C-alpha positions as CSV (number, residue, x, y, z in Angstrom):
1,M,125.6,101.6,134.4
2,H,126.3,98.0,135.4
3,G,129.4,97.8,133.2
4,L,127.5,98.7,130.1
5,D,128.0,101.9,128.2
6,P,125.4,103.4,128.0
7,D,122.3,102.2,129.9
8,V,120.0,102.8,126.9
9,L,120.5,103.1,123.2
10,I,118.0,105.3,121.3
11,I,117.8,104.7,117.6
12,G,116.5,107.8,115.8
13,A,116.7,111.5,116.8
14,G,113.2,112.6,115.9
15,C,110.6,113.8,118.5
16,A,110.3,110.4,120.1
17,G,114.1,109.9,120.4
18,I,114.6,113.4,121.8
19,A,111.8,113.0,124.3
20,A,113.1,109.6,125.4
21,A,116.7,110.9,125.9
22,R,115.5,113.9,127.9
23,A,113.4,111.7,130.1
24,L,116.2,109.1,130.7
25,I,118.7,111.8,131.6
26,A,116.2,113.4,134.0
27,R,116.0,110.0,135.7
28,G,119.8,109.8,136.0
29,Q,120.2,107.1,133.3
30,S,122.8,107.3,130.6
31,C,121.9,107.1,126.9
32,V,123.2,107.6,123.4
33,V,121.0,108.6,120.5
34,L,122.1,107.1,117.2
35,E,120.7,109.0,114.2
36,A,121.1,107.8,110.6
37,G,120.8,111.3,109.1
38,A,122.8,114.4,109.2
39,R,120.4,116.4,111.4
40,V,118.0,116.0,114.3
41,G,114.2,116.4,114.3
42,G,113.1,113.6,112.0
43,R,109.9,114.5,110.3
44,A,110.0,118.0,111.9
45,F,112.2,120.0,109.7
46,T,112.2,123.8,109.0
47,T,114.1,125.4,106.1
48,R,114.8,129.0,105.3
49,A,115.5,128.2,101.6
50,L,112.6,130.5,100.6
51,G,113.6,133.3,103.0
52,A,111.2,132.9,106.0
53,P,110.9,129.7,108.1
54,L,109.1,127.0,106.2
55,D,108.2,123.7,107.7
56,L,108.7,120.8,105.3
57,G,107.2,118.3,107.7
58,A,105.2,118.7,110.9
59,T,103.6,122.2,110.7
60,W,101.0,122.6,113.6
61,L,100.8,121.8,117.3
62,H,97.4,120.2,117.2
63,Q,95.0,120.2,120.2
64,A,97.4,122.6,121.9
65,H,95.7,122.5,125.3
66,D,96.7,118.8,125.6
67,N,99.9,118.9,123.5
68,P,103.1,118.4,125.5
69,L,105.1,120.6,123.1
70,T,102.9,123.6,123.8
71,A,105.0,124.1,127.0
72,F,108.1,124.8,124.9
73,V,106.7,126.9,122.0
74,G,107.9,130.5,121.5
75,E,106.1,133.1,119.4
76,H,103.1,131.6,117.7
77,L,99.4,132.0,116.8
78,D,96.4,129.8,116.7
79,H,95.9,129.3,112.9
80,D,92.1,128.9,113.3
81,T,91.7,132.4,114.6
82,V,93.2,134.0,111.4
83,R,92.3,131.4,108.8
84,E,89.5,131.8,106.3
85,R,88.8,128.9,103.9
86,H,88.1,129.3,100.2
87,L,86.6,126.5,98.1
88,H,86.9,126.6,94.3
89,L,84.0,125.1,92.4
90,G,85.6,124.7,89.0
91,D,85.0,128.1,87.4
92,R,84.8,130.3,90.5
93,F,85.2,130.4,94.3
94,A,82.1,129.4,96.4
95,T,79.9,132.2,97.7
96,R,79.5,132.5,101.5
97,A,76.1,130.8,101.2
98,E,77.6,127.9,99.2
99,F,80.5,127.5,101.6
100,A,78.1,127.5,104.5
101,E,76.1,124.7,102.8
102,Y,79.4,122.8,102.3
103,W,80.4,123.2,105.9
104,R,77.0,121.9,107.1
105,A,77.6,118.8,105.0
106,H,81.1,118.5,106.4
107,R,79.9,118.6,110.0
108,A,77.1,116.1,109.2
109,F,79.7,113.7,107.6
110,E,81.9,113.8,110.7
111,D,78.9,113.5,113.0
112,A,77.9,110.3,111.2
113,L,81.3,108.9,111.7
114,E,81.3,109.8,115.4
115,A,77.9,108.2,115.9
116,A,78.8,105.0,114.0
117,P,79.4,101.8,116.0
118,L,83.2,101.0,116.2
119,T,82.7,97.2,116.3
120,P,83.1,95.4,114.1
121,D,85.8,97.7,112.7
122,R,85.7,98.6,109.0
123,S,87.0,101.4,106.8
124,V,85.9,104.9,107.4
125,M,84.0,105.0,104.2
126,G,82.1,101.9,105.3
127,A,80.5,104.1,107.9
128,A,80.2,107.3,105.8
129,P,76.7,108.8,105.2
130,E,74.9,108.3,101.9
131,A,76.4,110.2,99.0
132,G,75.6,113.9,98.8
133,P,76.9,116.6,96.4
134,W,79.8,117.5,98.7
135,D,80.8,114.1,100.1
136,A,83.5,113.3,97.6
137,T,85.2,116.6,98.4
138,I,84.8,116.0,102.1
139,A,86.1,112.5,102.0
140,H,89.1,113.6,99.9
141,W,89.9,116.3,102.5
142,L,89.5,114.1,105.5
143,G,91.4,111.2,103.9
144,S,94.1,112.0,101.5
145,Q,94.7,115.6,102.6
146,I,94.6,115.2,106.4
147,N,95.3,111.5,107.0
148,A,97.6,111.1,104.0
149,M,95.5,108.1,102.9
150,E,92.1,107.6,101.3
151,L,89.3,106.9,103.8
152,T,88.7,103.5,102.1
153,G,92.0,102.2,103.7
154,I,91.7,103.7,107.2
155,S,90.2,102.0,110.2
156,L,87.1,103.7,111.5
157,E,88.1,103.0,115.1
158,D,91.5,104.5,114.7
159,Y,90.1,107.5,112.8
160,V,87.6,108.3,115.6
161,K,90.0,107.6,118.5
162,T,92.8,109.7,117.0
163,D,90.7,112.6,115.7
164,L,92.1,115.8,117.1
165,D,90.7,119.3,117.7
166,G,92.1,122.8,118.0
167,P,93.7,125.0,118.9
168,N,96.2,124.4,116.0
169,L,99.2,126.5,116.8
170,L,101.7,127.7,114.2
171,P,105.1,128.5,115.7
172,R,106.8,131.4,114.0
173,E,110.1,129.6,114.2
174,G,108.5,126.5,112.7
175,V,107.9,123.2,114.3
176,G,111.2,122.1,112.8
177,G,112.8,125.0,114.7
178,L,111.2,124.1,118.0
179,V,112.1,120.4,118.1
180,P,115.8,120.7,117.5
181,R,116.0,123.3,120.3
182,L,114.8,120.5,122.6
183,A,117.7,118.3,121.5
184,E,120.4,120.7,122.5
185,G,123.0,119.2,124.8
186,L,121.8,115.6,124.3
187,P,124.3,112.8,123.5
188,I,123.4,112.5,119.8
189,R,125.6,110.9,117.2
190,L,124.7,111.9,113.6
191,N,125.3,109.8,110.5
192,H,125.1,106.6,112.6
193,A,122.7,104.4,110.8
194,V,121.9,101.2,112.7
195,T,121.5,98.3,110.3
196,Q,121.5,95.4,112.8
197,L,120.2,95.2,116.3
198,D,120.8,92.2,118.5
199,W,118.4,92.2,121.4
200,S,118.9,88.5,122.3
201,G,120.6,89.4,125.6
202,R,122.9,86.4,125.2
203,K,125.3,85.8,128.1
204,G,128.4,88.0,127.9
205,Q,126.9,90.3,125.4
206,G,124.8,92.5,127.7
207,G,121.3,93.6,126.8
208,V,121.5,94.8,123.2
209,V,124.1,95.4,120.6
210,A,123.6,97.9,117.7
211,R,125.7,97.7,114.6
212,G,126.3,99.8,111.5
213,A,129.0,100.9,109.1
214,W,130.3,103.1,112.0
215,G,131.0,100.1,114.3
216,E,128.9,98.7,117.2
217,M,127.7,99.8,120.6
218,R,126.3,97.8,123.5
219,A,123.7,98.9,126.1
220,G,121.3,97.4,128.6
221,R,118.2,98.4,126.5
222,A,117.2,99.9,123.2
223,I,114.4,102.2,122.2
224,V,113.8,102.2,118.5
225,T,112.1,105.4,117.2
226,V,112.5,105.1,113.4
227,S,109.4,105.3,111.2
228,N,107.2,102.4,110.4
229,G,108.3,102.9,106.8
230,V,111.9,102.1,107.8
231,L,110.8,99.1,109.9
232,A,108.6,97.7,107.1
233,A,111.4,98.0,104.6
234,G,113.7,95.9,106.7
235,S,116.3,98.6,107.0
236,I,117.2,97.3,110.5
237,A,117.8,93.5,110.9
238,F,116.6,92.3,114.3
239,T,118.2,89.4,116.1
240,P,116.2,87.5,117.0
241,E,113.4,88.2,114.5
242,L,110.7,90.4,115.9
243,P,107.7,88.4,117.2
244,A,104.8,87.8,114.8
245,A,102.5,90.1,116.7
246,T,105.0,93.0,116.4
247,R,105.5,92.3,112.7
248,A,101.8,92.2,112.2
249,A,101.4,95.5,114.0
250,I,104.0,97.2,111.8
251,A,102.2,95.9,108.7
252,G,98.9,97.1,110.1
253,L,100.2,100.6,110.6
254,P,101.6,101.6,107.1
255,M,102.9,105.1,106.2
256,G,100.7,107.4,104.3
257,L,102.2,110.2,102.2
258,L,101.6,114.0,102.4
259,T,104.0,115.7,100.0
260,K,104.5,119.4,100.7
261,I,105.1,121.9,97.9
262,A,106.1,125.5,98.4
263,F,106.5,128.5,96.1
264,R,108.1,131.9,96.7
265,A,106.3,134.8,95.0
266,K,108.2,136.6,92.3
267,G,106.5,139.9,92.6
268,A,103.9,141.9,94.7
269,D,100.8,140.0,93.5
270,R,99.2,138.1,96.3
271,L,96.3,136.6,94.2
272,G,93.7,138.5,96.3
273,I,94.2,136.0,99.2
274,A,95.0,137.3,102.7
275,P,97.8,135.9,104.9
276,F,97.0,132.6,106.6
277,H,94.0,131.9,104.4
278,T,93.5,128.6,102.7
279,A,92.2,127.6,99.3
280,R,91.4,124.3,97.7
281,R,89.3,122.9,94.8
282,A,86.2,120.8,95.0
283,V,86.6,117.2,93.7
284,T,85.5,116.9,90.1
285,P,84.6,113.5,88.7
286,G,87.2,112.2,86.3
287,A,89.8,114.9,87.3
288,E,93.0,114.4,89.3
289,P,92.4,114.7,93.1
290,P,93.1,118.4,94.0
291,M,95.7,119.8,96.4
292,S,95.2,122.3,99.2
293,W,97.1,125.6,99.9
294,I,98.0,128.0,102.6
295,F,98.9,131.5,101.7
296,W,101.5,134.0,103.0
297,P,102.0,132.7,106.6
298,F,103.2,135.5,108.9
299,G,103.2,137.8,105.9
300,A,105.9,135.8,104.2
301,D,106.2,135.8,100.4
302,H,105.5,132.1,100.0
303,I,102.6,129.7,99.5
304,F,102.7,126.1,100.7
305,G,100.4,123.3,99.9
306,F,99.9,119.5,100.1
307,V,99.1,116.6,97.9
308,G,98.3,113.4,99.8
309,G,97.4,109.7,99.4
310,A,97.7,107.7,96.2
311,R,98.3,110.8,94.0
312,A,101.1,111.8,96.3
313,W,102.8,108.4,96.0
314,D,102.4,108.5,92.2
315,L,103.9,111.9,91.9
316,S,106.7,111.0,94.4
317,R,107.7,108.1,92.1
318,Q,107.7,110.5,89.1
319,G,109.9,113.0,90.9
320,P,109.9,116.6,92.0
321,V,109.7,118.1,88.5
322,A,106.4,116.3,87.9
323,T,105.1,117.3,91.4
324,E,106.0,120.9,90.8
325,A,104.2,120.9,87.4
326,A,101.1,119.3,89.0
327,A,101.2,122.0,91.7
328,R,101.4,124.8,89.3
329,A,98.5,123.4,87.3
330,D,96.4,123.0,90.5
331,L,96.9,126.7,91.4
332,A,96.3,127.8,87.8
333,A,92.9,125.9,87.9
334,M,91.9,128.3,90.7
335,F,93.6,131.6,89.7
336,G,94.2,131.3,86.0
337,P,97.3,132.3,84.0
338,R,98.2,135.1,86.4
339,V,99.9,132.5,88.6
340,D,102.7,132.1,86.1
341,A,103.8,135.6,87.0
342,V,103.4,134.9,90.7
343,L,105.0,131.5,91.3
344,G,108.8,131.6,91.5
345,E,111.2,129.2,93.2
346,C,109.7,125.9,94.3
347,L,110.5,123.3,96.9
348,V,109.1,119.8,96.9
349,T,109.6,117.4,99.9
350,D,110.8,113.8,99.4
351,W,109.3,112.0,102.4
352,G,108.1,109.2,100.3
353,E,111.3,108.3,98.5
354,N,113.7,109.2,101.4
355,P,115.1,106.0,102.8
356,L,115.2,107.5,106.3
357,F,111.4,108.0,106.4
358,R,109.6,106.2,103.5
359,G,106.4,108.2,104.1
360,S,104.9,110.9,106.2
361,Y,103.0,109.3,109.1
362,T,101.0,106.2,109.9
363,H,97.3,105.3,109.6
364,A,95.8,102.1,110.8
365,R,94.3,99.6,108.4
366,P,90.8,98.4,109.4
367,G,91.1,96.2,112.4
368,H,94.5,97.6,113.5
369,H,93.8,100.4,116.0
370,A,95.1,98.0,118.7
371,S,98.3,97.6,116.8
372,R,99.5,100.9,118.2
373,D,99.5,99.5,121.7
374,T,101.0,96.2,120.4
375,L,103.9,98.0,118.8
376,A,104.5,99.9,122.0
377,T,104.6,96.7,124.1
378,P,108.1,96.0,125.6
379,L,109.9,93.0,124.3
380,G,112.7,90.8,125.7
381,D,112.0,91.6,129.4
382,G,112.1,95.3,128.5
383,R,115.4,95.1,126.5
384,L,113.6,96.4,123.3
385,R,110.9,99.0,123.0
386,F,109.5,100.9,120.0
387,A,108.4,104.5,120.2
388,G,107.0,107.1,117.8
389,E,103.8,108.5,116.5
390,A,102.8,105.0,115.3
391,C,102.8,103.8,118.9
392,H,100.4,106.4,120.4
393,S,96.7,105.5,120.4
394,R,95.5,109.1,120.8
395,F,98.0,111.5,119.1
396,A,98.9,109.1,116.3
397,G,100.4,110.8,113.2
398,T,101.7,113.8,115.2
399,I,104.8,115.0,116.9
400,A,102.8,115.1,120.1
401,G,102.2,111.4,119.8
402,A,105.9,110.8,119.1
403,W,106.9,112.9,122.1
404,L,104.5,111.2,124.5
405,S,105.5,107.8,123.2
406,G,109.2,108.5,123.7
407,E,108.6,109.6,127.3
408,S,106.6,106.4,127.9
409,A,109.3,104.2,126.5
410,A,111.9,105.9,128.7
411,A,109.7,105.2,131.7
């Protein structure tokens, strides 16, 4: 360890930090993981507050054949093999013929994006096909509800190069049950928020020094895995200041927001929707952007759904009571007053307001796909590296990207 204790400091015990620590230890290097919060897992967090396991953050293992976490998953299923989608048209659910028409338009929309030239880069909507009757609904789904940001603010190049396919695995224990398992036995110190990181490598100081209310720790190198929301907020002061290119990369990869809402059923009514099925409303001009819902996973007595993008940020600022009310109204718009007798206890996530995250996951502004590689570039002769989903140019926005980025930083 060359007189330093340890070889590497890892800041953040989410997927990237856990992967980096495992990789370093496998190579015979010492490390300590400093985690600001009271738990490991970061944006992978499973609760049993409604009885059955419920993921409040990362929910699926996307593109499972290429996903590094597939090797560790326990009992699970491919959600796409049991999911049937239902689309509400304002006064009723779409017929099979209407939904087939919608799905043809959806495929044509995505085909147009795939076929569009990526240079010069522009927003996704800048390359979208001419407006059709379904396009507002498609754009809302692909933007706010999947990428946690409207397509008008997302780089086309980044969208195309990070677009993922199935299988989409649902672990029975939850993704937030899987990830902490992989942290067992690692040298993690909880409630150790780092507020200042000196990576100057000054003589007599060693490589890096991390400081916080808990004290300070020195090491040869540091791997910072906190979210870009935390970095953009200046929650960690870097000495010296980060290079202009790194700061520009952080600014070019802002956090979107996908707030999750879950309800536990009060009785036996299951709203005529089968387990694992999904339902959402078509976009209506002049109305609030709709949410999307997944029903009764693994036969559990709960529903969970999402609200994303600008509306999610607005509701987050208003607080959980406003978000719950909006969610109840969204479900009532599809199922009518019967939902009042179905929807019991509610949970609302706080990813947007939580100072340890400040959002859900990153998207690239137009012109900033390359910022993912810029952010991952080592600094200070390798003394400082960043890792996380923001740093992965293929699996961005996912725990797979965080894991692979953490392993890369450790190497």
